[in-house]
C-alpha positions in Angstrom: -14.9 61.2 13.8 -16.6 57.9 13.2 -14.7 54.6 13.1 -14.3 53.6 9.7 -14.2 50.0 8.3 -10.5 48.8 7.7 -8.9 45.8 6.1 -5.5 44.4 6.9 -3.8 41.6 5.1 -2.1 39.8 8.2 0.0 37.4 6.1 1.3 40.6 3.8 1.8 42.6 7.0 3.7 39.7 8.8 6.4 39.9 6.0 7.6 43.2 7.5 8.2 41.5 11.0 12.0 42.7 11.0 10.5 46.4 11.3 8.1 45.5 14.4 9.1 46.5 17.8 10.4 44.2 20.3 7.9 43.1 22.9 10.6 41.0 24.7 13.8 39.4 23.6 12.9 37.2 20.6 9.2 38.4 20.5 8.0 41.3 18.0 4.8 42.8 17.9 2.6 44.8 15.4 -0.5 46.4 17.3 -3.2 46.4 14.7 -6.2 48.2 17.3 -6.2 49.6 20.5 -9.0 50.3 22.8 -10.0 53.9 23.5 -8.3 53.6 27.0 -5.3 52.1 25.8 -5.7 48.8 27.6 -7.0 46.4 25.2 -5.3 45.6 21.9 -5.3 43.4 18.9 -1.9 42.5 17.4 0.2 40.2 15.3 3.1 38.6 17.5 6.1 36.9 15.7 7.9 34.5 18.0 11.7 33.4 16.7 12.7 30.0 17.2 13.0 29.3 21.0 11.4 32.4 22.3 9.3 32.6 25.2 7.1 34.5 27.4 7.6 34.0 31.1 4.5 32.8 33.4 1.7 35.6 33.4 -1.7 36.2 34.6 -4.6 37.5 32.6 -6.6 39.9 34.2 -9.0 40.1 31.3 -9.7 37.7 28.3 -7.3 36.9 25.8 -7.7 35.3 22.4 -5.2 33.8 20.4 -5.3 32.7 16.7 -2.1 30.6 15.5 -1.8 31.8 11.9 2.0 29.8 11.1 4.1 27.7 13.4 3.3 26.3 16.8 3.0 28.0 20.1 3.2 25.7 23.5 1.7 26.6 26.8 0.9 24.7 29.8 -1.9 23.0 28.2 -0.3 21.5 25.1 1.4 22.7 21.8 -1.0 24.7 19.4 -0.6 24.7 15.7 -1.3 26.7 12.7 -5.4 27.0 12.7 -5.8 26.9 16.3 -8.0 29.4 18.4 -7.5 29.9 22.3 -9.3 31.5 24.6 -8.0 32.4 28.1 -10.3 33.5 30.6 -9.5 36.2 33.1 -7.6 34.2 35.9 -5.7 32.0 33.5 -2.0 31.8 34.1 0.5 30.3 31.7 4.0 30.5 30.1 4.4 30.6 26.7 7.4 29.2 24.2 7.8 28.6 20.8 10.6 26.1 20.0 10.2 26.4 16.1 8.9 30.0 16.0 5.3 31.1 15.0 3.1 34.0 14.0 -0.2 34.6 16.2 -3.0 36.9 16.0 -3.7 38.1 19.6 -6.6 40.3 21.3 -6.5 41.0 25.0 -8.8 43.2 26.9 -6.4 44.3 29.9 -2.9 44.0 30.1 -1.2 40.8 31.8 0.5 40.6 35.1 3.9 38.9 35.0 4.5 36.3 38.0 
């Protein structure tokens, strides 16, 4: 069956964040699309205030668009409207002191250091 065009209202779906599975403590995920082999994904991530993701290395490209709030990494603080691109080999940790909502796409899973 061929892929059909899809439309998702991201901010409307984000209102349901309490029902999303936990990715890790304080971070919830809603997978929007997944590659055929299961490695690449596009998802919404919602960080509770104070949530963090420990240092990890990207095996494939990761792109992030901050929709709400702020996300911090080793390069600084990134507010709503910021687009980030992390090439393979990039490593960092993530934190969100006040909480945030991001749209994220990655081509390969990360490896935690």
